[in-house]
N, C-alpha and C positions, 0 to 999 in steps of 0.2 A: 760214147753214148750210142745205143742201138735202139731204134724205134721201128717196129715192123720189118725187121731184118734189113733196115737201112742205117748205115753208119753215119752219125752226124758229128762232125768235127767241132771241137771246142776252139773258139778263137778269142783273142784278147779284145778286139774291137771290130765292129761292123757298121756299115752305113745303111740306114733305113729311112727312106723318104727324105734324104738330105741331112739327116741328123746323125752324127757319129756317136754310136753307143759303145761304151767300154764295159769291161766285165765288172766294174766296181760302181758304175754310174756316177762317176765324178765329173764328167763333162769336160775335163781338161783337153781331151783330144778334139772335141768338138769346137771349143772356143779358141784355144791358143794355137795348136799346131796344124790341124788339118784344114779346116774350111773357114770358119767364121772370120777370125782375125785377118787371114790372108785376103779374103774377099773384101772386107772393109778397107784394108790398107790399099789395095788396088784402086777402089773407088775414091779414096782420099787423094791419090795421085792425080786422078783425072780431075777432081774438083780443084785441086791445087793448080794445075795448069790452066784451068779455066777461070780461076779467081782474077787473073790479070785483065781479062777482057769482059767478064760478066759482072752484072750488078748483084747486090745481096739478095734481092727477091729471086733472081734466076739461079744463084748458087743454092738457095733454100729449096727451090724446086729440084735441082739435081740431087741434093741430100735426100729429099723425100722419095726420089725415084731410084737412087743407087745404094743407099746406105740403110734407110729406115726399113725396107723389107727384110734385110738380113737380121736386124735387131728384133723385129717382130716375129719372125717365122719361128713357131714352136717355143717361144721364149717362156711360155707357162711350164714347159717341160724342163728346160735347162737353166732358166733364169733364177731358180731358187738355190743354185749352187753356192758355194763359199764365196765371200766377197773378194777373196784373194784370186780365185779363178776368174772373176768378172772384172778384175782390175784392168786388164789389158783393153777390154772393150770400152771401159769407161774413159781410159786415157785416149783411145782413138776417137771416141765421140767428141771429147773436149778439144782435141787437136782440130778436127774438122769444123767445130763450131767456131773456133778462133779464126780459122781461115775464111769461113764464110762472112764473118763480120769484119775481116781485114784487121784483126787485133794483133798485138804482140804475142809472142809464143808463150809468155807466162802470164797473160791477162786472166783476171778472175772470170769464170765462166757463168756464175749464177746470174749477172745481169744480162748477159748475152743470151742465155736460154730464155729469159723473160722477154727480151726484146724481139727475138725471132719466134716467140710462141711455140717453143719446142720443149718436150719433156726429156729429162735425163733418163737413161737407161733404166736405172732402179725405180724411178717414178713411173716409167712406162710399164714395167713389170707389175708394179703394185696396182696400177690402174687396170691392167688386164686381169690380174688375179682377184682383186677385191672389189672392183668396180669404182674405186676412188683412189686418190693419191694419198698414201700414208708414208710417213717417213719410216724406212726400215732401220732398225738399230742392230 
């Protein structure tokens, strides 16, 4: 493509303000492979190593500082993608919630979210998009 005698190359994906945009706006690159899941996984590792010596309120503070910003940043843009694309984020969030509560790896997370007063990712997206928490079907 040429604009004002300047050739503009077409690319499959690009990073703009920390958000990976692909040519189909599927958000797979942003969530799974490039940035979001990798950054959250690294933070989970830090929280896991800290869970042996810190209390649950301290771990919640680490969660709010190290993981929640990644879940909130531009989630109005990419949070409405297919649930299958968001599944990895949901699994990672549940994993860290179980670690913070020092629960078993397969413990049900609904009561843990309520105990820690935290929103699930989809509820957080609904709150940001609609102003209240709706159950997304």
